[in-house]
N, C-alpha and C positions, 0 to 999 in steps of 0.2 A: 414445533417449529423445526424446519429443515435448513441447515446452515452449511455452506461450503466456503472454506477459507483457502485461497491459493496463496501459498507462503505460510501455511499453518504448521510447519514442522519446527519453527523456531521463532524467537523474538516476539514482536507485537502480535503476530498471527497466532502463535501458540498461546500467548497470554489471553487473547480474546477467546480462543477455543476453550480454555479452562473455565472462563466465565460462562459461556453458553452451555458447556457440559453440566455445570452446576444448576443451570436453569432447566435441564432435562431435554435439551435440543438434540436432534439427530444430526450428527456432524460428519462432514467429509473434510479431511485434512490432506492438503495437496502440497507436494514439493518435488524437487528433482530427485531427492533421496529420502523417501518415506521411512527408510530403515533407521533414520536418525531418531525416530520415535520408539525404537525397540527398547522395551523396559520402562518406558515412561508410564506413570500411573493412568494417564488419560486413555491409553490404548485398551485398558481392561474394562472401561465403562461401556455399558450397552449403547448401541446406536452410533459407534464411532467407526468410520471407514477411512481407509487410506488410499490415496492415488499418487502414483509416481509419474511425473511428466515435466517437460520443459515448457514453460508458458510461451516461449517463442515458437513452439511447434503448434500451428493452428489446429491441425486435425486432432492432435493428441488432446488439446484443450477441449475441443468440441466433444470428443468421445467420452471424456471423463465427466463433463457437465451433463451430457445427455444421459449417461448411465445413472448418475445420482439423481438427476431431476425427473427420472421416469416416475418417481413417486411424489414429485413436487419439489419446488425450490423457493423458499421464502426469502433467503438472504444470501447474497454472494459477496464476499469480502476479498479484495485483492491487496495483499501486503507484500507480495513478491517484488523485489527490487534489486538492481545491480548498481554497484558504485565503482568508479575508477577516478582517482585524483589526478591532478596535473602531472605529477611525477611519473605515475604509472603510464599515462598516455604518452608522455615524452619518450619514455624508454621503449614502449611498444604501442604504436598507433592502432594496432589491431584490437586493443582493449576497448576502442570506442564503440564498435558495432554491438557487442553484447549488452552495453548500457541501453542503447536505443532499442535493441531487439526485445529486451525484457521490460523496460520502463514505459515504452511507447507502443511498439507493435504488439507485445504480449498483453498489455492492458486492453487493446482493441479486440484481440482474440477472445479474452475472457468476457468482456462486456458484450460482444456479439453473441457468444454462446449463451451467456446468462439471459440476455434480452430475448433470444429465441425461445428459451425454456419458459420464461416468465410471461411472455405474450400469450402463451397458450392458456394461462390461467387468469390473465388480466390483473395480476397483482405481483408484488415482490419489491425488493430493494437491492440495489447494487452499491458497493462502497469501494473506493480506492483510498489507500493510505499513501499520500504523496509526501511532501516535505515543505517546510517553510522556505527552503531554498528555491522552491518553485515560484515564490512571490517576488523574487529579485528580478527586476527588469534586466535586459541584456546590457552588459557594460564591458569595457575593455578588460580582457582577461577573465570574463565570466566562464564558469565551468560547464562542461557538457552535462554533468549531473543536474545542475540547476536548470538547464534548458529542457532536459528530459522530464523534470518534475513540473515545469511550466506547461509542457505539453500534456502531462497527465491530468492536471487541473482543467485545462481547456477541453480535453476529451470528455471528462466527466460532465462539464457544463453542457456540452453538445448532446450527450446521451440523455441528460436530464430533460432538456427541452423536447427532444424527440419522443421520450417515453412517458412524460407527464400525462398526456391525454389517455394513456392506456392504464393508468393507475400504478405505474412503476416509478419508484423514487430512486434517485441517485445522489449519493453523498460523497463529497471530497473531504477527506480528513487531512489537515495540513499541520502536522506537529513540528515543534522545534526538536531539540536534542532529547532523545529518550535513552535511558541507561540500560541498553540491551547488551548482550554479550558481543554482538557484532560491532557496536560502537566502541566498546572497550578494546576489542581486538585491533581496531583501526587506530587506537590511541595509546598503544603501549601497555594495555591491560587495565587502564583506568580512564573513565570519562569525566572525572570530577572537575576538571578544568573547564568543561563546556558551560557556557552561560545558561542560566535558568534551566538546568538539567531536570527532566521529569522522570519519575520512576515509572516502571511498567504498570504498576497498579493505578497510579494517577492517570496514566494515559488511557488505560482500559476504561476507567470510569467515564472519562470525557467522551471517548468514542462510543461507548454503549448508550450514553445519554443522547448523543447526536443522532445515532441510528434510531433510537426509540422516538425521537421528535421529528425524524425525517428531515433533518437540516440539510440545506444545500451545501454549506461549508462548515467545517469545524476547525478553526484556526487557534492554536495555542502554543506557548503561553503568550499572553498579551504583551508582555515586556519585549519579547523577541520580535513579535509582529510590529510593534512600534519602531524598533530599531531598523527593521527592514524598510518600513515606509519612509523613514528619515533618509536612509541610505539611497533609496530610489530618487530622492529629490536633489542629491548632491550633483555637482558638475562632473562630467565624465573624467575630467582631468584629475579630480580627487578620488573618484571611485577606483581608478587603476591601482591605487596604493593599498587597497583592501588586502589584509593578510588572510590567506586561505587556512 
């Protein structure tokens, strides 16, 4: 099995890489700084290749995917994502475009390149790891991050319909809070206050199962999903008081 993970140098992407490495997959781990993997045990395993590029650079994405896919591509996973909260955007509005460039345009670049490679063989699967924030309907004060993840889910739905006749599956993974180093860094070093916090291992198990079953969507945990559904039903006047 040949697996490419864009965003595979840290967090959920790297956790997935460890799983597939244990299964004997040939891996391509991609990120803006592949040197982050220097000294990591996964780099000494046979069949692991590293690519450095910005997912927002369309040609760079295509070059990397085409290089790895020259010998086949069974699974493309996109975990790369950019986050900016309301405070950061208020202080520097320029922070907005990197979020869109990575979470929306970058995903299209990756899926375009992956589809091109997989259509040659008439098989394969593409996966995006979005966020349960993407299930929030637009509301007063809604975040750019949430909007970008809504777009990511919609993009995956569109590619799924387009590629299904060609034997290519597309899965949108929609997780709640996952206890990654990035989430801890964004929350003063600990994410323990986040509701229904998932471990990386729990998250990987869910994602791997969804991929194996070629699910259209993998939304978890159910408790947070239920809270989002209730929130979407509230009047706009109440929604504006949601704490970020």
